[in-house]
N, C-alpha and C positions, 0 to 999 in steps of 0.2 A: 074704576079699576079695569085694567086691560083684560080682554077676553081670554088671553093666554093663561092668566092666573085663575080665572073662573073655571076653566076646563079641567084643571087638575083634580082628579078624583080623590087624592089623598090630602087636599088642602085642609089645614086645621082651622077650626072656627076662630073667628076674630075675637070672641070672648064676650064678656058682659056688655050688653048694649047700653046700659045706663052709665051716665057720667055727669056728675054734679059739678057745676062751676063753683068757684069760691064765693062764699056769701059776703056781701058788702059789710064793711065795718062802719060804725058811726064815727065820723071824723069832723072835728071843729075846723072849719075853714075860715081864715081871717088873718089879722095881724095885730101885734101889740103896738100901740101908739102912745106918745107922751106929748102933751100940749106945750109944756114949758119945763124948765129945769126944776121948778118948785112944785109942780103937780105930780101926783102918782101916775104911773103907767096904767093904761086901760086897754081892754081887748075890743077891737072893732071887727064885728062879724063881716065876713066876705060872702061871695056867692055860695049857695049850697053845693055840696059835693055831688059830682055826677055818679050815678049808679053804674056798676059794671054792666055792659050790654048783655042782654039775655038772648039775642038772636044769633050768636055765633055757635055753630054746631061743630065741635072738635071732631066727633066721630065721622061726620059726613066729609069734612075737609081731609081727614087722614085717608079716607077711602078714595076720595077724588084724586089726591096726589099720590096715592098708593105708597105711603111712607111706612117704614119699618125700622126697628131699632135692634141692633145686634147686642145681645146681652154680654156684659163683661167688657165691652170695648168702650172706652170713654168717648162720648160724643159721636159714636159711630152710627149714623143713620144711613138707610138705603132707600132709594126711590126707583120706581119703574120709569125707564126712558121711553122715548117715542117708538123705538124698535122692539119694545117688549122685553128687553133685558133689564137687569137691575144694576145700578151703579152706586158706589160708596160716596157719601157726602162728607166733606170737611165742614167745619163750622161755618165758613163763609158760603160754601155751596148750599148748606141747609138754609141759611138766612135768605139767600137769593131765591131759592126755591119757594120759600114762604111768601116773600114779597111778590113774586110772579103770580102766586095764587091769591093775592089780595089779602093776605094775613098780616095784621098789624104787629110789628115787632116790639113796640114800646107801649106800656099802659097809658091810657089817657089820664088826664088829670083826675085824681080821686080814685083810680083803679089800683088794685093791689097786684093783679096779674094781667099780663097782656094776652092777646089772642094766641101769640106764639107760645107763651108759657103754657096756656091751657092745652094747646095742640101737643106740645112736647110731653106733658104729663099724660095725656091720653095715649099717645103712641107708646110711651114707656110702660104703661099699665096694661094695655090691651093688644098691642101689636109688636110683641117682643119675640125674637127667635134666639135659639141657643147657639147656633153656628150657621155659617154660610159656606157654600161651595161655588166655585166658578161655574162648574157644569157637572151634570150627572148623566151618564150614558142612557139614552132613550127617554129622557125627561125634558119637558119644556121648562122655561124659567117660571118661577113661582114659589109659593110656600107649601111645605109638606110637613107632615107629622109622621115620624118613624120611631117605633118602639117608645112612644111617650116623649120623644124629643122633637122640638120644633126646629126646622131648618129652612133656609132659603136657597134656591138654585138661581144663580145670576144670569146664566146664558142658555139659550135654546140651541139645538143643532140647526145648521144652515141647510134646510131641506130643499131639494130641487123640485120645482113645480112641474109635474108631467105635462107635456104638450105634444100633440101629434106632429110628426115630421120625419125627416130622414135620419136614420142612425146606421147608415151603411158602413162607415168606418169601424164602429164598435162591433157590428155584426161580423165583419170580415176578421177582425182581431180574434174574437171569441171562437168563431168556427174554424179558422185556420189553426188555432192553437189546440183546441180540444176535440175536434172531430176525429173519432176513432171508429173505423168500420168493424163490424163483427162483435160488438159488445152487446150485452143483454139490454142495457139502457143507453140512451144517447147522452154522452158527456155534456154536449152543448145544452140540451134540455135540462139536465141536472143542474148545471150552473145557473141557467135562467131561473129555475124554480128556487134555488138557494138564494139568489139575489132578490127575487120577488118577496120571499118571506122575510128576509133581513130588512127590507125597506118598511115592512109593516111594524110600526113602533108599538102596536098593541100586543105584538107577539113577544114572548120571552126569548132568551138566547137560543140560537139554533145549532145545527150540526157544525163541528169544526171542519173547515174546508182546507184540505192539503193538496197543493199543486206540486207535482214532481215532474221534472223534464230537463232537457239539455240546457246548457248555459245560453244566455241571450236569446231566449225564445219568447220573451214578453210576459213572463209570469209576474214580475214586479210591476210592469205597466198596468196589468189587469188589476192588481191590488191598489196601487196608488192613484191611477187615473179614472178608475171606474168604481171599484168597491167603496173606497173611502168617501168620495163626493156623494154617492147615492145614499150613504148611511148618515150623512150630516156633516161631512168635512172634517171629522176629528178622528185621529188615529194615534196609537201609542204602542210601543214595543214592550210586550210582557216578558221578554227574555230573562231579566233578573229574577222575576218571580218564578218562571217556569224552570229555570236551571238551579235555583237556590232555595233558601228558606225565607226569603224576604216576603213581607206582606204585600198585598195590593196597595199601591200608592195612589195619591190623589189624581195623578195624570191618567192612570188606568181607569179609575172610577169615572173620569170625565170624558172618556173616549168610547164611542160606539164600536169602532173597529180596532180590535187587537191584532196588530199586523206584525208577523215575524217573517223576515226576509233573509234567506240563507243563514239560518240559525247556526251558531258556532258554540256548542257546549264546552264548558271548561273541564279541566281534569277532575275526575271523580263523578262525571255525569252518570246519572242513573236513568236508564230507559223506563224503568218501572215508575220512578218518581215523575218523570215527564208525562207518562201516561195518566197518572193520578191527577196531575195539574190540569190536563186537558179535560178530564172527566169533571173536575170541579168547576171549571169555567162553563162547560156546556150544560151540565145537569143541575147545578145548584142555582136557585133563583135569588138567594140572598148571600151577601158576603160581608165580612167584618171590616169596618173602616174606623180608623183612629184619628180623628181631627186633632190638630195641634192644640194642646192645652185643654182638651176636653176628654170626657170618657168615650170609649169606643162605642159605636152604634152599628146596627145592622142595616145595610142598604140593599136595594134591588136594582143594580145596573143592568141594562139590556145590552149584552155584549155579543159580538160576532167575531169569532177567531178565524183568521186565515194564515196559513203557513206555506211559503214557497221555498223549494229547495231543489238542488240539482239531483239528477237521477243516477249519481255515482254510488257504488256499493257502500263506501265508508260514510258518505253523507246521508244516505237513506236509512242507515241504522238508527237514526234519531226517531224515525216513525215508529209508533207503538206496535207491538206484536198484536195481530188482529184476533185477539180473544173475544169471546162473546160479550164480556163486560165493557169493552171499549169499542168494538167494531160497530155497535149500534149507535155510536156518537160521532162517527167520522164519515166524511165524504172525501174519498181519495181519488183524484183525477190525474190522468197522465197527460202531460203537455208535450207538444212537439214544436219544432221551429217552423214558423211560416216561411214559405218560399216566395221568391220574387217573380213568379212566372206570369202573373196577370194583374198588374196594377196595384197589388198590395205588397208592401214591404215595411218591415220595422225600420224606424229611422236610425240614421247614424247620429253621432254626437251633435253635429250641427243642425240636424233637422228635428231634434226632440221637442223644441219649443213649439214649432208649427204643428207637429204631430199631436202634441198634447192639447193645443188650442182646438184643433179639429175634433178630437174626441170630446172635449169639454162642451163644445157647442152642440154636440149630439146627445148629451146626457138627458135633457128633457124629453126627447123623442124616445130614447130607450126606456126611460122611466114610465112613459105612457104605454109602451108596449108591454112592459112587465105588469103594470097595473091592470091592464085589460086581459092579460093572458090567463086562461083557465088551466089548472093543474090536472093533468091526465091521471086517471085512476092508478096506473102502474107506478107512478112516481110519488104518490101520496104516502105519508107516514103518520101514524097515530100520535106520537109524542111530540115530534118537532115539525110536523106538517110535511116533511120531505123524508122519503125513504133513505136510510143509510145505504151506501154503496161504495165498493172499492174496486178500482180497475184491476182485472185479473192478472194482467201482465206485471203490474207493480207488486201485487200480492205474491206472485210467484218469485219475483226477484227478492222480495223481503224474506221469504221462507228460505230460499237457497243461501242467503247470506247469514241466516240465523244459526245459532248453535244446533238446534234440532235439525235444520236442513243440512248442516255439515255432517251431523251424525248419520243421517240417511245416505249421504254421499259416500261416507266411509263404509257403511254396510254394503252398498252396491259395489264399491271398488274391491272389497274383500269377498264378495259373493257369500256373505255370512249365512244365508239360508241353505247353503250346501254343506256347511261345516257341522261336524258332530261336536257340539259344545259340551254336552253332558252325556255320558254313557247311559244308554237305555232310553233316551228320549229321541224324538224325531230331529233331524238336522235343523239347525237354526233355533233350537229351543234351549232355554236355560234361565238362570237368575240374572239379575242386572249385573251383579259382580262377575259372573262367569262370562257374560257378553263383553264387559269391559276388558277383562283379561285377554280374551281372544282377539279383540281389536288392537290392544297394545302389543300383543305377541306378534302380530302380523309384521313381516319384515319391512315392507315398503311404507306402511302407514303408521308404524308404531309411535314415532316421535310426534306426529300430528295428533294422534289420538291422545297421547299423554297431555299435550298442550290444551286440547279441548276439555279434558276431564279435570284439569286444574281449576278451570273457571266455571264449569257446569257439572252438576251431578247427573250421572247417566240415568238414574231412575226417573228424574224429572223430565229429561229429554225424551226418554222412551214413552213416558206418559203423554207428552205433547204429541209425539208421532202417532200414538194410538188414537188420538182425537182428530188430528189433521189428516192422517193417512191410515185409516183403520184397515185398509186392504193390505197394508205392508207390515204393520206391527199390531200384535194382539196380546192382551193380558188375560190369562186364563188359569183356572185351577185344575190341577191333575185329579183325575177321577179314578185312577187305578195305579197299581204298581207300588214300588217302595216309597215314593214321595207323595202318595195319595193325600189330597187336601191342601198341598202347598201350591203357591202361585208361581207361575213362570211366565217368561216373555217368549213369544213365538214370532220369529222373523219370517216373512213371506216374500217370495220372489216377485219382481215387477212384471207388468204387462199381462198378457193373456193367460199366463201360467197360473194366475191367482185362482 
């Protein structure tokens, strides 16, 4: 049995190690002869029947050839190939495999079962699996037991063997794209740590990586030429699942890298639903899979999600609002376009092939760097190994484009903190309904305020502002006066006047 099968911690036991060969029957061997036409026929004994050989070990042969049978599929056997993956065997393939292993296909004279028959019976009884998958993200080929169901994974990821060397082209691409002065953490280091942890197949799924930047800045190159190969060479687009109600399909379960490039949501897109889908991929270790013709099972794919998009306001609104329940699951990095000022330039259409080959040749060296890199304390995170972080410039852009951000802009444009919203209260104070009426009444912003409140409830927006901008919006209870005990909103001025 190949070592790749032995190293799977979840391999199910082969089963009962006892196997009895068929017992020989007493058979009269000979022929009936007749001396002449007038004499009766008589039986002439022949050589005694040969007993069935007892030295054939079906269990040992099944393990040596690593043969399995897929339950419910007529004649469907699988064997491990020289590269460690599993292949389906037709009837002819199976017979040829047995002959190559020295197994006799036909019974010898006097035998009731051949060695091949014994082997088939043993495999059917003790090496049977309920279903098979071409691949399962983060798992090598082999046999597994999940929720009491046996399965076989046919193919392993194509991992790149780390090797010390030059990775200058990859370094230049990453640094030119992600280097941002003045941030609390280095975006370049954050990406290296994310990549290092994603390469560790002992680790469960990690933070969702979101890259936002201008068009043609190399975001997609980073995903397809670096992330996908280092994760095993398998990627799939989870868009239909992220934007709709479709289940995870077999392609997603078989790919370590869930890659979204310039996602284009359809009509009816819900930012909240998209946020929940991200949380499910990142935080849940198990997911429901429904193999064709079988009952659904729970599997544990090891996924890593990356999303690249342009930093235009309409496009960026797909990014989840950075609430506490989602911000701890996202690494949001701001990309920029590399410049051609010193020997590094993104390729044009004609040069992409050579550029890609150059980067691919440096992947072993980059893998070696990541493998030997120590994670600095400031970048470490308890749950995913890496601290969640969002680029402040992108967070500010997201807020300004959000309904809550637009409400704060309307408040500033109307200088609402100077307005007597309710008689007897300080300027800028009132109920949410009174604040809404005042914004709608404003001559220059009334129509825009009406449009905003058609799609968003002002009390929810004010609550968000009280969390994100507590120095500007406060929710407090009156302690005196006619409305004592009632809750009101207080709008505060910006800047040093607070």
